N, C-alpha and C positions, 0 to 999 in steps of 0.2 A: 548499216547495210545488212540486208537479210542474207546471211550465210548459213541458212538452215541445212544445207547439204553437207556441212562439216560439223563434226562433234568435237567439243573441247576447243582449244586454240582461242581462248577468251581474249588474250591480248591482241590478236589479229582482228577479232571481231570489233573490239572497241576502237582500234586504230582506223579501220576502214569505215566504221559507222560515222566517226567524226569527219572523215574525208568526204563521204557521200552526203552528209547533212549540209555541208558547205559547198558541195560540188567542186572541191579542190583536191583532185587526185594528183599524184605524182605523174610525171611524164614517162617514168620507167619503173617497173617493179621486177625484182628478182625473187621468184617463188621457188623455195627450196624444200626438198623432202624426198625420201626414198620412194620407190615404186609402190603404188597403192596408198600413198599418204594423202591424196586429194589435191595434188597440184593442178590437174586439168579441171577438176570441179571448181576450185577457187578461181582459176583463170577465167572460166566461163562466167561465173557469177560477177567477177570484177568487170569484165568486158560489158556485160549486160547493164551493170550499174552506171558505167560510163556513157552508155547509149540510151539510158532510160529517159523517157519524156513524161512519165506518169507522175502523179502527185503522191506525197507521203514517202514512206521508206523505200529506198532503192536497193536493188532492182524491184520494180513493182510486179514484174512477171506478166503484166497484162497489156502494156502498150506494144505498139508495132516493133519498136526497137528491141525490147526484151524478147518478144516472141521469136524474132528473126535470129537473135544471138543464140538462144537456147535450141533452136532448130538447126543451127549451123549454116544459115543461108544469108547472114548479114553481109552486104557487099563491102562494108568498111571494117570488118573484123577479118584479118588476113593471116592465115597460117603460113609461116616461112619455114620451109623444109627442103631437103635435098635427098629424095628417095634413092638416088643413084649412088650415094656415098654414106659412109658411116657417120661422118661429121659434115656440117654445112660448108660448102666450098665458098671461097671468098667472092666469086662472081655472083653467087646468089645474094649475098649481103649487099653487094654493089647495086644489083638490080633493085633490091628493096629500097636502098638509099635513094635511088632516082625516083622511085614510085612515091616516096614520102611527100615529095613536093607537089604532087597532084592532090588537090583538095578532096575532102570526103564526098562520096556520091550522094548520100542522104543522111548520114549520122552526124552527131555532134562532134565525134572524134574519128580519127582513122587509127585503128588499133592493130598492131603487129604482134602476133603470137609466135615466139621463137621457142620451139620444143626440143630441138636437136642440139647436141653438143657442137661447140665451135673450137677450132684450133686458134692459135694466136693471130695469124693473118686476118681471118674473118672478124675476130674480135676487134682488132685495130680498125678495120673498115667500119664496124658498127660504132665504135667510139666516136668517130667523126660526126655522126648524126646525133648521138646522145649528147654531145657537148652543146649543140645549138639546134635543137629540133624545132619544127614549126609548132605554134601554140596548140594546134588541133591534133598533133601526133602523140601516140602513146605506145609503149613497148612493154610486153609481158614476156619475160625470159624465164623459162623453166629449167631447173637443173636439180639433180639429186644431191649435189654438193656445191656450195657457194665457192669453194676453193678452186673449182674448175675455171672460174672467170678471173680475168686480170683485175688487179686492184683498181686500176683506172676505170674499169667497167663498173665494179661494185660500188665505187665511191659516187657514182652518178645514178644509182638505183636505190629505191626503198626496198630493203630486204624483208621478206616474209618467210619465216622458217616454221614449217608445219610440224606440230608435235603429235604423238599418238593420242588416241581417244582415251579418256578415263575409263577404267574397267566397267564401272556401273553403267555408264551411258553406252559404251561399246557393246556390252553383252545384251543390253535392252534392244539395241538396234538389230543385232544378229538374231535375237529371238523373234522379232517382228518379221524379219526377212526369211527366216528358216523355222517356221513354227513347228515343223514335224521333227526337227533334230533334237537329240538328247542334250541336256545341259552340259554334261562332261565333254561332249564333242565340240560344242560351241566354245567352251572355256579353253580347250586345247588349241583350237584354231586361233582364238584371240591371243593366247600366249605365244604361239609359234610365230604369229605375225607381228609380235612386238607392239600390239595395240593399234596397228595401222589396218583400218577396216577394209581397204581395197585388197590387201594381201589375204586377210581372213576370208573374204568372199571368194577369192581365187582358190584357196585351200578347200573350202566347203563345197565349191562347185566342181571339185575334182579336175581342175585345169592344169595339173602337173605340180612341179616343185614350187616351193616358196621361192620368191625372187632372190633372197639371200643365199639359198642353197644353190640355185643356178649360177649366181655370180661367183660363189666360192668354187664350184666345179670348174668354171671357165678359167678363173685365175690359177687354180692349181694345175690344170692341164697345160696352161701356157708357161708354167714355172715362173710366174710373175710375182716375185716376193714382195715388191712394193705395193702392188695392187692387193695382195692378200693382207698386208699390214693395214692398208687403208680400210679394207672391208671389215676386218676382225676387230681392229682397235683404233678407230678414228680419233677418239678424244685423247687417248693416251699418246698416240703418235703426234698429235698436234702439240701436246706439252713437250714431248721429247725434241721435236723440231724447233720449237720456240727456244728451249734451253740451249740447244746446239748452235742455233744461229746467233743467239745473243752472245755466246762465248766464241763464236767464229770457228767452231769445231765440227767440220763435216764428218770427220772420222767417227766422232761420238755418235752422230745421228745414224750413220750406217751400221756401226757395230751394235749399238743398243737396239736399233730397229730390227736388225736381223735376229737378235736374241728374243725379242718380243714376238716375232712371227713364229719362231720355233716353240716358244713356251705356249703360245696360243694353240698351235697344232698339236702339241702334246696333250693339252687339256681336251681338245676336241676328240683326239683319238681315245682318250680315257672315257669320254662321254659316250662315244659310239660303242665302245666295248661294253660299258655298263648297260646300254640299251639293248645290245645283242643278248646279254645274259637275261635281261628282263623278258625278251621275246621267247627265249628257251623255256622260261617259266610260264609262258602262255599269256604274257601281259601286253604283247604287241610291240614290235620294233619301232615303228614310226611314232606311235603315240607317246612313247617314253623317252624319245631322243632329247627333247628340249629339257625335260626335268633332269635327265642324266647329265647333260652338259652343265647345267647350273650347279649340280652337286659336285661333280668332279673337278670343275675349274677352280674350286677353292683349294685344291691340293697345291696350287702354285700361288705365290705372292709376287705380283709385279713390282712391289716396292722393294723386294730383295733381289732384283735382277742382277745387280753387280756381283752376287755370290755365285752366279752360274757362268760357265764358259760356253762358247758356241759349240765346241767339240762335244762337251758332255751333253748338251741339249740334242745334238744330232743323234748321238748314241741312244739317248732316252727315246727320241721320237721313233727311231728304227725299231727298237724293242716294243714300243707301244703298238705300232702298226702291225708288227708280226703277231702280237697277242690278239689284236682285233680280228685279223684274218682267221685265227684259230677259233674265235668265239662266234663268228658269223653264223646265223641259223642256216641249215642246209635244207634244200628241197627234198621232200620224200619221194 
């Protein structure tokens, strides 16, 4: 399958190539990745491949089905959302479930694109149709994290986890898109975006904060320690939770998780302070923040977490934040 709109992700390319060659797609896909990772791009390419009637590699991009999907006007590619709410209401999923049994208007398949988060009740409503869908129905579920979906939903989906672009390919893409930008600027944007080109484009276009920065600010303002933990340390938290659940020890999860959040915030404060000092030296505050984070985070070792107490970490964080406030560059 032609997924030229995505860089890297060779395993996903090979997997979908095989499905397209035999026209044997899964009836439901869970496409996962952070903002700017290419979830919507992949969903559109996949939907076009499912509706493609052209010869050769799919999607051909030339047949009527492909053109309508890429133009966003195909009657059998339906976006399921609930603009009035932060998450999709259960009634919206029930309406979709009823619509599934109406055959496609003109396409080979009837494809439902679910882009919005769902709480447990709508997920349970979705599960009923995922268990026994009509042969022509397909569901593309987009999420930044697969863990937001119930295990029963995930078990019925083929999961596609999008990875960052390799640096060589990613920088080549950015050079082509921004030929007038200096190489150091492109490299900084690529690093700050963690290799996700959508985020790099957002940074280079001057459209505001990086998505991770905006998410961090929202979680911190809400004093949501769990959300901060998931944002800052998703892989480490997954291991901690697995160990705690295996041992039946919820107290271990809470205590260790809380200390991990505090340690991460201490490291972040140190990084911001170092970036502020760099700014005073004329090096630029924002440009040096990521490098400073990487340098200063090494001062803590998460493998030695048992040696720290929660109280000592709170004290350390308070001192670090006070230091950062003193180091911030002042307007002239």
